[in-house]
C-alpha positions as CSV (number, residue, x, y, z in Angstrom):
1,M,27.0,33.5,-17.7
2,T,29.4,33.3,-20.7
3,R,28.0,34.7,-24.0
4,Y,29.4,34.2,-27.4
5,L,28.2,36.4,-30.3
6,V,27.6,34.6,-33.5
7,L,27.5,36.9,-36.5
8,P,24.3,36.7,-38.6
9,L,24.5,34.4,-41.6
10,V,21.1,33.5,-42.9
11,G,17.6,33.3,-41.6
12,L,15.9,34.5,-38.4
13,A,17.7,32.1,-36.0
14,A,21.1,33.3,-37.0
15,A,20.2,36.8,-35.8
16,I,19.7,35.5,-32.3
17,P,23.1,35.6,-30.4
18,F,24.4,32.4,-29.1
19,Q,24.3,32.1,-25.3
20,S,26.0,29.6,-23.0
21,S,26.0,29.1,-19.2
22,V,27.4,26.6,-16.8
23,A,25.9,25.9,-13.4
24,P,26.0,23.2,-10.6
25,L,23.1,20.7,-10.9
26,P,20.0,22.1,-9.3
27,A,18.3,19.8,-6.8
28,S,15.5,19.1,-9.2
29,V,17.9,17.9,-11.9
30,R,19.7,15.7,-9.3
31,A,16.4,14.1,-8.4
32,E,15.5,13.6,-12.0
33,V,18.8,11.9,-12.8
34,R,18.5,9.6,-9.8
35,S,14.9,8.8,-10.7
36,A,15.8,7.9,-14.2
37,G,18.5,5.5,-13.0
38,T,21.2,7.3,-15.0
39,W,23.2,8.1,-11.8
40,H,23.5,5.8,-8.7
41,S,26.0,4.9,-6.0
42,G,29.1,3.4,-7.5
43,C,29.2,5.7,-10.6
44,P,32.7,6.9,-11.5
45,V,31.7,10.6,-10.9
46,A,29.8,12.2,-8.1
47,L,26.9,14.5,-9.0
48,S,28.9,17.3,-7.6
49,Q,31.4,16.7,-10.4
50,L,28.8,17.3,-13.1
51,R,27.6,20.6,-14.5
52,L,24.4,21.8,-16.2
53,L,25.5,23.2,-19.6
54,T,22.8,25.4,-21.2
55,V,23.3,26.5,-24.8
56,T,21.5,28.0,-27.8
57,Y,21.0,25.5,-30.6
58,L,19.3,25.5,-34.0
59,G,16.3,23.2,-34.5
60,F,15.5,21.3,-37.7
61,E,12.8,23.8,-38.4
62,G,15.4,26.6,-38.5
63,Q,14.5,28.2,-35.2
64,A,16.7,28.9,-32.2
65,H,16.1,26.9,-29.0
66,T,17.6,26.6,-25.5
67,G,19.1,23.1,-24.9
68,Q,20.8,21.5,-21.8
69,L,23.3,18.8,-21.2
70,L,24.8,17.3,-18.1
71,V,28.6,17.2,-18.6
72,N,31.8,16.8,-16.5
73,R,32.7,20.1,-14.9
74,A,36.1,20.1,-16.7
75,A,34.4,19.7,-20.1
76,A,31.6,22.3,-19.6
77,A,33.3,25.5,-20.8
78,P,35.1,23.8,-23.7
79,L,31.8,22.3,-24.8
80,G,30.2,25.7,-24.7
81,R,32.7,26.8,-27.3
82,V,31.9,23.8,-29.4
83,F,28.2,24.4,-29.4
84,S,28.9,28.0,-30.3
85,K,30.6,26.7,-33.4
86,L,27.8,24.3,-34.2
87,Y,25.3,27.2,-34.0
88,A,27.4,29.3,-36.3
89,L,27.5,26.4,-38.7
90,H,23.7,26.1,-38.6
91,F,24.0,22.5,-37.6
92,P,20.5,21.4,-36.6
93,I,19.8,19.4,-33.5
94,R,16.5,17.5,-33.0
95,H,16.1,17.3,-29.2
96,M,18.4,18.4,-26.4
97,S,16.8,19.0,-23.0
98,I,17.0,17.4,-19.5
99,A,13.4,16.2,-19.8
100,D,14.1,14.6,-23.2
101,R,16.9,12.5,-21.7
102,Y,16.1,12.0,-18.0
103,G,12.3,12.6,-17.8
104,P,9.6,10.0,-17.5
105,L,9.7,7.6,-20.5
106,G,6.2,8.5,-21.5
107,G,7.3,12.1,-22.0
108,Q,10.5,11.5,-23.9
109,P,10.5,12.0,-27.7
110,T,9.3,8.8,-29.5
111,D,11.8,9.2,-32.3
112,G,14.7,8.7,-29.8
113,D,16.7,11.4,-31.6
114,V,18.0,13.0,-28.4
115,S,21.4,14.6,-28.2
116,A,22.8,14.0,-24.7
117,S,26.0,13.5,-22.6
118,F,26.0,12.0,-19.1
119,E,24.8,8.5,-18.5
120,C,26.3,6.2,-15.9
121,R,26.6,3.0,-17.9
122,Q,29.1,0.6,-19.4
123,A,30.4,1.2,-23.0
124,A,28.1,-0.3,-25.5
125,P,29.5,-3.2,-27.6
126,S,29.5,-3.1,-31.3
127,P,26.3,-4.1,-33.1
128,C,28.5,-6.8,-34.6
129,V,28.8,-8.4,-31.1
130,G,25.5,-7.7,-29.5
131,G,24.9,-7.5,-25.8
132,N,24.5,-4.6,-23.5
133,G,27.9,-3.9,-22.0
134,T,31.6,-4.3,-22.4
135,G,32.6,-4.5,-18.7
136,S,34.3,-1.0,-18.8
137,W,32.8,2.4,-18.2
138,S,31.6,4.4,-21.1
139,E,33.0,7.9,-21.5
140,H,29.3,9.0,-21.0
141,A,29.7,7.7,-17.4
142,F,32.3,10.5,-16.8
143,G,30.3,13.2,-18.6
144,E,33.0,13.4,-21.1
145,A,31.1,12.3,-24.2
146,V,28.3,13.8,-26.3
147,D,26.0,12.0,-28.8
148,L,24.5,14.2,-31.5
149,N,21.3,13.3,-33.3
150,P,21.4,9.5,-32.8
151,L,18.9,8.8,-35.6
152,E,20.9,10.7,-38.3
153,N,24.2,9.4,-36.9
154,P,23.9,5.8,-36.0
155,Y,26.2,3.4,-34.2
156,V,26.8,0.7,-36.8
157,G,28.9,-2.4,-37.2
158,C,28.9,-5.3,-39.7
159,G,26.3,-3.4,-41.7
160,Q,23.7,-3.2,-38.9
161,S,22.6,-1.1,-35.9
162,R,20.4,-1.6,-32.9
163,D,17.7,0.7,-34.4
164,P,16.2,-0.2,-37.8
165,A,15.0,3.4,-38.2
166,T,18.7,4.5,-38.6
167,R,19.3,2.4,-41.8
168,P,18.6,5.2,-44.2
169,F,21.6,7.0,-42.7
170,F,24.1,4.2,-43.1
171,N,25.2,5.8,-46.4
172,R,27.3,8.7,-45.2
173,S,28.0,9.9,-48.8
174,R,24.4,11.1,-49.0
175,H,24.3,14.1,-46.7
176,R,21.0,15.1,-45.0
177,P,20.3,17.7,-42.3
178,G,21.6,16.6,-38.8
179,M,24.3,14.3,-40.2
180,V,27.7,15.0,-38.8
181,T,30.0,16.8,-41.2
182,S,33.7,17.4,-41.3
183,A,33.1,20.9,-39.9
184,V,31.3,19.4,-36.9
185,V,34.1,17.0,-36.3
186,Q,36.6,19.9,-36.5
187,A,34.5,21.9,-33.9
188,F,35.0,19.1,-31.4
189,R,38.6,18.5,-32.4
190,S,39.3,22.2,-31.5
191,I,38.9,21.1,-27.8
192,G,40.8,17.9,-28.3
193,W,37.8,15.6,-28.6
194,G,37.7,12.6,-31.0
195,W,34.9,11.2,-33.2
196,G,33.5,7.7,-33.2
197,G,33.0,8.0,-37.0
198,S,36.7,7.9,-37.5
199,W,37.3,4.6,-35.6
200,S,39.2,1.9,-37.6
201,G,37.4,-1.2,-38.7
202,S,33.7,-1.8,-39.6
203,T,32.3,-0.4,-36.3
204,K,31.5,3.4,-36.4
205,D,29.7,5.5,-33.9
206,Y,28.7,8.5,-35.9
207,M,26.9,10.2,-33.1
208,H,29.7,9.9,-30.6
209,F,32.3,12.5,-29.6
210,S,34.5,12.1,-26.5
211,A,37.5,13.5,-24.7
212,T,39.5,10.3,-25.3
213,G,38.1,9.5,-28.8
214,H,36.7,6.2,-27.5
């Protein structure tokens, strides 16, 4: 287990040291991902190429929690460093667990505000275009992308998104907890990852960080 000590800043949670660990996928997680349909034969990575990244994160209520992501094995340790920085920044995350993303639909958070990484799927087209796929793999299909707080950081295009509940967060000049800041962008940039909020044109994916920037 790799541990990073975050110096206390404010509040109770900040006094709890950040912890990060990387492990191969347990059999139970492999079964859950298969059952959820987020991995199947033909995906661009094998389950053996993914890792279970466990990190400490700050919830919206100001308390420390343990969260988990499925990520590419090459990205696991660098992402551990990123989440250490997010914890030090007191950046709040709503939901981030294996059950939140891959568990039975009835048990997943109803607000849909789940931070996650791996999902074997095509890249999602801009809300300007509509539809479900672009014909090319998403960076999520490689475990080389992370979406943070999708409610507070929507995927928008032509002044619309797929989720009406995200509309209050279209105005990025009015900052509220959970919205990506320049410091969060810099944390991902420190490992060479790009941000969908910096894409040119009217389409912005404010939740999305990836190894290629796409």
